[in-house]
C-alpha positions in Angstrom: -107.0 82.0 44.3 -107.1 79.7 41.3 -107.7 80.9 37.7 -110.6 78.4 37.8 -112.9 81.1 38.9 -112.3 82.9 35.6 -112.5 79.7 33.6 -114.6 81.1 30.8 -112.7 84.4 30.5 -110.2 85.2 27.8 -107.9 86.5 30.6 -105.1 84.1 31.4 -103.4 86.0 34.2 -101.8 89.3 35.3 -98.6 90.7 33.9 -96.3 93.4 35.1 -96.2 96.4 32.7 -92.5 97.0 33.6 -90.7 93.7 33.9 -93.1 91.3 32.3 -93.5 89.0 35.4 -96.7 87.0 35.3 -99.2 86.0 38.0 -102.5 84.3 38.2 -105.9 86.0 38.2 -105.6 87.1 41.8 -106.4 90.2 43.8 -103.0 92.0 43.3 -102.1 95.3 41.7 -98.3 95.5 42.1 -95.5 93.3 40.9 -93.6 91.5 43.7 -90.4 91.7 41.8 -90.1 95.3 40.6 -93.2 96.9 42.2 -94.5 97.9 38.8 -98.3 97.9 38.0 -100.0 94.8 36.9 -102.6 94.5 34.1 -104.7 91.7 32.7 -103.0 89.5 30.2 -105.2 87.8 27.6 -105.0 84.7 25.5 -104.4 86.1 22.0 -106.1 83.0 20.4 -109.3 83.6 22.4 -109.4 87.3 21.5 -108.9 86.5 17.9 -112.2 84.5 18.0 -114.2 87.6 18.8 -116.1 88.9 15.8 -118.2 92.0 15.0 -121.3 89.7 14.7 -120.7 88.2 18.2 -120.4 91.7 19.7 -123.5 93.0 17.9 -125.5 90.1 19.1 -124.7 91.0 22.7 -126.7 93.1 25.2 -127.2 96.8 24.7 -124.6 97.8 27.2 -120.9 97.4 27.9 -121.3 93.6 28.4 -121.5 93.2 24.6 -117.7 93.4 24.9 -117.5 90.8 27.6 -115.5 88.4 25.3 -112.7 91.1 25.4 -112.9 91.6 29.2 -111.6 89.6 32.2 -115.1 88.8 33.5 -118.7 88.8 32.6 -119.1 86.4 29.6 -122.0 84.9 31.5 -124.8 87.2 32.7 -124.9 85.6 36.1 -121.3 86.6 36.7 -122.1 90.3 36.4 -122.6 92.8 39.1 -123.7 95.8 37.1 -126.0 98.8 36.5 -125.5 97.9 32.8 -123.7 101.0 31.6 -122.4 101.6 28.2 -123.6 102.3 24.6 -123.7 105.9 25.5 -124.3 108.5 22.7 -121.6 109.4 20.2 -122.8 112.9 19.3 -122.1 114.5 15.9 -120.9 117.9 17.2 -121.2 119.8 14.0 -121.8 123.2 15.6 -118.8 122.7 17.9 -116.8 121.8 14.8 -118.0 125.0 13.1 -117.1 127.1 16.1 -113.6 125.7 16.2 -113.0 125.6 12.5 -112.8 121.8 12.3 -114.1 119.3 9.7 -115.7 116.6 12.0 -116.0 116.3 15.7 -117.8 113.7 17.8 -118.5 113.8 21.5 -118.5 110.5 23.3 -121.0 111.4 26.1 -120.5 109.2 29.1 -122.6 111.4 31.3 -125.5 109.2 30.0 -124.4 106.3 32.2 -126.5 105.2 35.2 -124.5 107.4 37.8 -123.7 109.9 35.1 -120.0 109.2 34.6 -117.7 106.8 32.8 -116.8 105.2 36.2 -119.8 102.9 35.9 -117.8 101.0 33.3 -114.8 100.4 35.4 -116.8 99.7 38.5 -119.0 97.1 36.8 -115.9 95.3 35.6 -114.2 95.6 39.0 -117.0 94.5 41.3 -117.9 91.6 39.0 -114.3 90.4 39.3 -114.4 91.1 43.1 -117.4 88.8 43.7 -115.7 86.0 41.6 -112.6 86.5 43.8 -114.7 86.0 47.0 -114.9 89.5 48.3 -118.0 90.5 50.2 -117.5 94.3 50.6 -116.8 97.1 48.1 -114.7 100.2 48.7 -112.7 102.8 46.9 -110.6 106.0 47.1 -112.4 108.6 45.0 -112.5 112.2 43.7 -116.3 111.8 43.5 -117.5 110.0 40.4 -116.0 106.6 41.5 -117.6 107.0 44.9 -121.0 107.5 43.3 -120.6 104.4 41.2 -119.3 102.1 43.9 -122.1 103.1 46.3 -124.7 102.5 43.6 -123.3 99.2 42.5 -123.1 98.0 46.1 -126.7 99.0 46.7 -127.9 97.1 43.6 -126.0 94.0 44.7 -127.0 94.2 48.3 -123.3 94.3 49.4 -121.9 96.7 52.0 -119.7 99.6 50.7 -117.3 102.1 52.3 -116.0 104.9 50.1 -113.3 107.4 51.0 -113.2 110.9 49.5 -111.4 114.2 50.1 -113.3 116.4 52.6 -113.7 119.3 50.1 -115.4 117.4 47.4 -118.2 119.0 45.3 -121.5 118.9 47.3 -123.4 117.3 44.4 -121.0 114.3 44.5 -121.3 114.0 48.2 -125.1 113.9 48.0 -125.1 111.4 45.2 -122.8 109.0 47.1 -124.6 109.3 50.4 -128.1 108.7 49.1 -127.2 105.1 48.3 -126.9 104.3 52.0 -123.3 103.0 52.3 -120.5 104.3 54.5 -119.1 107.6 53.2 -115.8 108.7 54.8 -114.5 112.2 54.2 -110.8 112.4 54.6 -109.1 115.6 55.6 -106.6 115.8 52.8 -106.2 115.4 49.0 -107.1 112.5 46.8 -103.5 111.3 47.1 -103.9 111.2 50.9 -107.1 109.3 50.5 -105.5 106.8 48.2 -102.6 106.3 50.5 -105.0 105.6 53.4 -106.9 103.1 51.4 -103.7 101.3 50.4 -102.9 100.9 54.1 -106.4 99.7 54.9 -106.2 96.8 52.5 -103.5 95.4 54.8 -105.7 95.5 57.9 -107.8 92.6 59.3 -110.9 94.8 59.4 -110.8 95.3 55.6 -109.3 91.9 54.7 -112.3 90.8 52.7 -112.9 94.2 51.1 -112.4 94.9 47.4 -110.9 98.4 47.0 -111.8 98.6 43.3 -109.0 101.0 42.4 -106.4 99.5 44.8 -106.2 95.7 45.3 -108.3 94.8 42.3 -107.1 97.6 40.1 -106.1 95.5 37.1 -109.7 94.3 36.6 -111.1 97.8 37.2 -108.9 99.5 34.6 -110.0 97.1 31.9 -113.5 98.5 31.9 -112.2 101.7 30.3 -111.3 99.8 27.2 -115.0 99.7 26.3 -114.9 103.4 25.6 -112.5 102.6 22.7 -114.4 99.6 21.4 -117.7 101.5 21.5 -116.4 104.4 19.5 -115.1 102.1 16.9 -118.4 100.2 16.7 -120.5 103.4 16.6 -118.3 104.8 13.7 -119.2 101.6 11.7 -116.2 99.6 12.9 -113.6 102.1 12.0 -111.1 104.1 14.0 -111.2 107.9 14.4 -108.1 109.8 13.3 -107.5 111.5 16.7 -109.0 111.6 20.2 -108.8 114.0 23.2 -109.1 112.3 26.6 -109.1 113.8 30.1 -106.3 112.6 32.4 -106.3 112.1 36.2 -104.3 108.9 36.8 -103.7 108.6 33.1 -105.3 105.1 33.0 -108.4 106.1 31.0 -106.2 107.4 28.1 -104.0 104.3 28.1 -106.9 101.9 28.0 -108.7 103.7 25.2 -105.5 103.6 23.3 -105.2 99.9 24.1 -108.7 99.2 22.9 -108.0 100.9 19.5 -104.9 98.8 19.1 -106.7 95.5 20.1 -109.6 96.3 17.7 -107.2 96.5 14.8 -105.1 93.5 15.9 -108.1 91.1 16.1 -109.8 92.4 12.9 -112.7 94.3 14.3 -111.5 97.4 12.5 -109.0 98.0 9.7 -105.5 98.8 10.9 -104.8 102.4 11.6 -103.1 104.8 14.0 -105.2 107.0 16.2 -103.4 110.1 17.4 -104.0 110.3 21.1 -104.1 113.6 23.0 -104.3 114.1 26.8 -106.0 117.0 28.7 -105.3 118.3 32.2 -105.9 121.4 34.2 -103.1 123.8 35.3 -104.2 123.1 38.8 -103.0 119.5 38.5 -100.9 118.8 35.4 -98.1 116.5 36.4 -98.5 114.3 33.2 -98.8 117.2 30.8 -95.8 118.9 32.4 -93.6 115.8 32.1 -94.7 115.4 28.4 -93.8 119.1 27.7 -90.4 118.6 29.4 -89.7 115.5 27.2 -89.5 113.1 30.1 -91.6 110.2 31.4 -90.6 111.0 35.0 -93.7 112.3 36.9 -93.1 114.9 39.6 -96.0 114.8 42.1 -97.9 118.0 42.7 -100.4 119.3 45.2 -103.7 119.7 43.2 -105.7 122.9 43.1 -108.4 124.3 40.8 -112.0 123.5 39.9 -111.4 120.2 37.9 -111.5 118.1 41.1 -112.3 114.8 39.3 -108.9 115.1 37.6 -107.0 116.1 40.8 -104.6 113.2 41.2 -101.2 114.7 42.0 -99.2 111.5 41.8 -100.7 109.7 38.8 -99.8 106.0 38.6 -100.3 105.6 34.9 -98.8 108.9 33.9 -95.7 107.4 32.2 -97.9 105.0 30.1 -100.2 107.9 29.1 -97.1 109.8 27.9 -95.9 106.7 26.0 -99.3 106.4 24.3 -99.3 110.0 23.1 -95.8 110.0 21.9 -96.1 106.7 20.1 -99.1 107.8 18.1 -97.8 111.3 17.3 -100.3 112.9 19.7 -99.7 115.4 22.5 -100.9 117.0 25.7 -101.9 120.4 26.9 -103.2 122.0 30.1 -105.8 124.7 30.6 -106.7 127.1 33.5 -110.0 127.4 35.4 -111.3 130.2 33.2 -110.6 128.2 30.1 -112.3 125.2 31.7 -115.5 127.2 32.4 -115.5 128.5 28.9 -115.1 125.0 27.6 -118.1 123.9 29.6 -120.2 126.7 28.2 -119.0 126.2 24.6 -119.9 122.5 24.7 -123.3 123.2 26.2 -124.1 125.9 23.7 -123.1 123.9 20.6 -124.2 120.4 21.5 -126.7 120.5 24.3 -124.3 118.5 26.5 -123.7 119.9 30.0 -120.3 118.5 31.1 -118.7 118.5 34.4 -115.3 120.2 34.8 -113.4 117.3 33.2 -115.4 117.8 30.0 -114.6 121.5 30.1 -110.9 120.6 30.4 -111.2 118.4 27.2 -113.0 121.1 25.1 -110.6 123.8 26.3 -107.6 121.6 25.5 -109.0 120.8 22.1 -109.1 124.5 21.4 -105.6 125.0 22.7 -104.2 122.1 20.7 -105.8 123.5 17.5 -104.4 126.9 18.1 -100.9 125.5 18.7 -101.1 123.4 15.5 -100.7 120.1 17.3 -104.1 118.8 16.4 -105.3 118.6 12.8 -108.6 120.5 12.1 -109.2 118.3 9.1 -108.9 115.0 10.9 -112.0 113.2 12.3 -111.8 113.8 16.0 -113.5 112.2 19.0 -113.5 114.0 22.4 -114.6 112.3 25.6 -117.0 113.8 28.1 -116.7 111.7 31.2 -119.3 113.2 33.5 -122.5 115.3 34.0 -122.4 119.0 34.7 -125.1 118.7 37.4 -122.3 117.2 39.6 -120.2 120.4 39.4 -122.7 123.2 39.2 -120.5 125.6 41.3 -118.0 125.8 38.5 -120.3 127.8 36.3 -123.2 128.9 38.5 -121.8 132.4 39.0 -121.4 132.9 35.2 -124.9 131.9 34.0 -128.5 132.8 35.0 -131.6 134.5 33.7 -131.0 136.7 30.6 -134.2 138.7 31.4 -136.3 139.3 34.5 -139.9 140.4 33.8 -143.1 140.9 35.6 -146.0 138.6 34.5 -147.3 141.1 31.9 -146.9 141.7 28.2 -145.9 145.3 28.9 -143.0 144.3 31.2 -141.9 141.7 28.7 -141.7 144.3 25.9 -139.9 146.8 28.2 -137.3 144.2 29.1 -136.0 144.0 25.6 -137.2 140.4 25.2 -138.6 141.0 21.7 -135.4 142.7 20.5 -133.3 140.8 18.1 
């Protein structure tokens, strides 16, 4: 496939993160020379032309950053639900509860399918159509399945999504309602991902874009918009520190990349953003490697309630570790009870009901503060990547009516409702 299909893109090819080998803008995710992961390589001169004014004149969604992405400069090239420009919430009551000066919550539950995955899927399927694919697919822990099925429905393109059999019921329903094929695999996400990798080599799926497998380099770039957006919403300046949930580790690395790019091309003033990663104790291979002072990831068998983060063999783990170390950041892991309390604390102080990944972030924020790793005086952004309505089971046993009364004033008084 020729680079001509991306003729108006700032992307000039793919490059191996490990050995630096270069390739064209093709459907390929691993280097043929060292088997390292590929990512999009951009023309620095083209990126340098991008200005604040050009971005601000763009659409009110992630495509305002199209000049910084591999595809989508022209509206007709986009396959999208138009996610992005989600709220950056001034979480002053959360800051007070934790003894911090300033905390912002980047709330990506406000996207069309209620998670940040709409960003990466919009980028991936737009590239997939340019590359000539006529079907969409993915391996997913839930949110990605929701988004791929929805994008396929919007585009009128068939989809097949593969998920672990024990996924949260809300995510199963939200995927199935869009009408595509939904395949429950009896195994973990890593089993699902392995199967999808094998399917890309079959004749039956020859013309299928597996968004997080064979076109992963384009998919991953969509996460950068979570960095650009925060910088723009802060008035074109960088926060001092951020806390990001980690599954594969790719979200954290791309947010870090976006902050660096923003400074390099003059959208923001130069500055170092300390990057912190958050995982659950049920699946913490990246945080464990960081704590051990190594970048060698030991795969684990995931457990626990934070299923959207349950990737036991995270492909981008070493790069997430590098991002945290190079910025003076860190990582921590939290257990299921801490995650539940994190969900409740965020809801009670901001009005944001997060899925379990958001609970991981809030609980990790608290743990990093208690250990002295995170500066309470530094302006901090935390990322909520999904909606709590998708993971109701996580907290349903802990919350409910505070009072039960009969429909009478007498009963209401007797219940203690009027007591302070």
